[in-house]
N, C-alpha and C positions, 0 to 999 in steps of 0.2 A: 239864489237870487241874482238878478241882473245888476251889474254896475255900469254906470254911464260914463262914457268919454265925451260925448256931445249929445246934448238933448235940446232940440229946438226944431227948426224946420229940417235940419240935418240930424239924423239920429244914429248914433254909433255906440254900441254897448258890448260888454264882455260878460261871460258867464262860465260856470262849470258846465260839463256836458248835461244837457236837460235829462231829468229822470222821467219815469213813467207817469208821474203826477203832473207833468207839464201839459197845460192846455194851450196849444199853439194858436187856436182861434182867439182865446182871451189875450194871449201875449200880443197878438197882432192888434186887436181892438184897443187894448188898454195902453200899450207902449208904442204903437205905430212902427213895429218891426215887421219887415216884409221878407227878409232874407237871412239865411244862416251861412256863415263860412265856418265849417267844422275843421279843425286842425288835428283830429284824432281818428283812429281807425275804428272806434266803437260808434257806429252810426245806425244802430238797429232800431232806432225810434222813428216814428212817422211824424214828420214835422209839417204836414200839410195843414193850412194853406200856404205856408212859407216855402220858398224855394231854398234849395240847399246846394252849396258848392263844397266839395271835399278836397282839401289840400293837406296831405299827411306831413306833419312836422314831427321831428324826433323829440320825445320827452327828454328834457335835460335836467330834471329834478336832481339836485346833488351831484351833478357832473360839471366838469369844467367846460365842455363844448361838445359839439356834435361829432359823429363818426367821420362825416365828410362835410367840413365847413363850407366849401364852395357850393356843393350841391344844396346844402340847407339854406344858405343865403339865397340861392336862386328860387327855392320854394317860398321863402319869406317875401321876396320880391314879387312872386306870383300872387301871393295872398294879398299883399298891399295893393297891387294893380287891380285884383278882383274887388276888393273893398271899395277902392276909389271909383271904379266904374259903377258899382251899385249905388254909391252915394251920389255920383254925378247924375244918375237917373232918378234921384230923389227917393230912393228906397232906403228904408231904415234897416240897418244891418247889425245882427248879433254874431259876434265872433266867440267861438268857444273851443276849448281843449278839454282835457279830463277834469282839471281843477279850477280852470278859469284864471290862472295866474301867470305862469311862465310863457308858454307859446302864445296864449291870448294877449298877454301884456306886450309881448314882443311885436306882434302884428299890429295891434292898435297903436302902440307907441310909434312904430315906424310910419303908420298912416299919418299920425299927427305931426311928426317931424317933416313928412313930405308935404304937409300944408304950410310949413314954415315956423312951426313952434320949435324952439331950440331943444336938442337932444338932452342936455342936463336938466332942463325944466321938465321935460316929459318923464325922464327917469326918476326924478325926485317925486313927481306926482304919482307915478305908478307905484313907487315904494309905499307912499302914504295911503293910497287907496287899498292896497293889499294888507297893510298892517291894520287898517280899519275893518277889513273883512275878517280879521283874526288870524291871518297868515303871518309868516315871519318876514314878509316884505317881498320886494321884487328887485332885482331879478332872481331866478332860480339858479342861474348859471351866468358867470361873468361874460360869456359869449353873447348872451342876450342883450346886455347893456351896450357892449361894443357895437352890435349890429345897428343900433339907432343912429350911430354916427356915420353909417354907410348911406343914409338916406338924406336927400337934400329936397328942398321945395321944387316941385314940378313948375316948369315955366308957365306963365299965363294961368295959374291956378290960385283962386282965392282960398283963404283959410276957412275952416268950418265955422258954423254959427257962433261958437263960443269956445274959449280956451279950456283946457282940461279942468274938470272939477266944477265948472259953472253950468248953470242951466238958465233957460229963459222962463 
């Protein structure tokens, strides 16, 4: 299932990798999602009519950090830029990795921080969301929490429609 970071005119959601049962036409019609940013190498599904961007992030489940932190940070920055560009075009964005927690939470969290929401607030919210999803919380790696502090609000950018966990 989809979990929402922002749901209003701006739509930003996270999820685990979509399975074969996912109907992307329904997802678009019911949720207003137009684009997928996949953070995993398993992209064998057909997501039409949604557009997809693939940015491969390292799975950090039960690991302290990535093999190459500088390179991984660059990929997170690329994912954040991609998500923001899609949101700026008023497209609804679904971000996913394998389980929808670590990599997905890191990118969505960094997007929210880039809009001006404080990193500790975002980290606490992500932890709560993933506990409610039945997971052990967020982050999956200490590095993921630290990454949020590397992002700052972009100049001349307004925040998304609603703070984390709220909806219109």
